[in-house]
C-alpha positions as CSV (number, residue, x, y, z in Angstrom):
1,M,0.0,0.0,0.0
2,T,1.4,3.4,-1.0
3,T,1.4,6.2,1.5
4,I,0.9,9.7,0.2
5,M,2.9,12.2,2.1
6,P,1.5,15.7,2.5
7,E,3.6,18.6,1.2
8,G,5.9,20.3,3.6
9,D,9.2,19.7,5.3
10,A,7.7,19.5,8.8
11,I,6.0,16.1,8.4
12,R,9.1,14.7,6.6
13,N,11.3,15.9,9.4
14,A,9.0,14.5,12.0
15,V,9.0,11.1,10.4
16,Q,12.8,11.1,10.1
17,W,13.2,12.3,13.7
18,I,10.9,9.5,15.0
19,S,12.7,6.9,12.9
20,E,16.1,8.1,14.4
21,K,14.7,8.0,17.9
22,R,13.3,4.5,17.4
23,Q,16.7,3.3,16.1
24,I,18.4,4.5,19.2
25,D,15.7,3.1,21.5
26,P,13.4,0.6,19.9
27,K,11.3,0.3,23.0
28,S,10.5,4.0,23.2
29,S,6.8,4.8,23.2
30,I,5.6,5.7,19.7
31,Q,2.8,7.7,21.0
32,K,5.2,9.8,23.2
33,L,7.4,10.3,20.2
34,M,4.5,11.4,18.0
35,D,3.4,13.9,20.6
36,E,7.0,15.3,20.9
37,A,7.3,15.5,17.2
38,G,4.1,17.4,16.9
39,L,5.4,20.1,19.2
40,K,9.0,20.0,17.9
41,F,8.0,20.4,14.3
42,N,4.8,22.5,14.9
43,L,2.6,20.1,13.1
44,S,-1.0,21.0,12.2
45,P,-3.8,18.7,13.4
46,R,-4.0,17.3,9.8
47,E,-0.2,16.5,9.9
48,Q,-0.6,14.9,13.3
49,E,-3.3,12.6,12.0
50,F,-1.2,11.7,9.0
51,L,1.8,11.0,11.3
52,S,-0.4,8.8,13.5
53,R,-1.7,6.8,10.5
54,F,1.8,6.5,9.0
55,C,3.3,5.2,12.3
56,R,0.5,2.6,12.7
57,E,1.0,1.3,9.1
58,Q,4.7,1.0,9.6
59,G,4.1,-1.0,12.7
């Protein structure tokens, strides 16, 4: 299944940041990381929803 990324660097940076954090600590809470990324990258509610779906699909 193909995931369509919304335009903008914020969401790309958030996905990359979460990925890096998960590589360092695979047991870290994905929900906590998503919340932190939302604040760190100033994500809109739409971008937050996309990030949530993306992370669930990636498992």
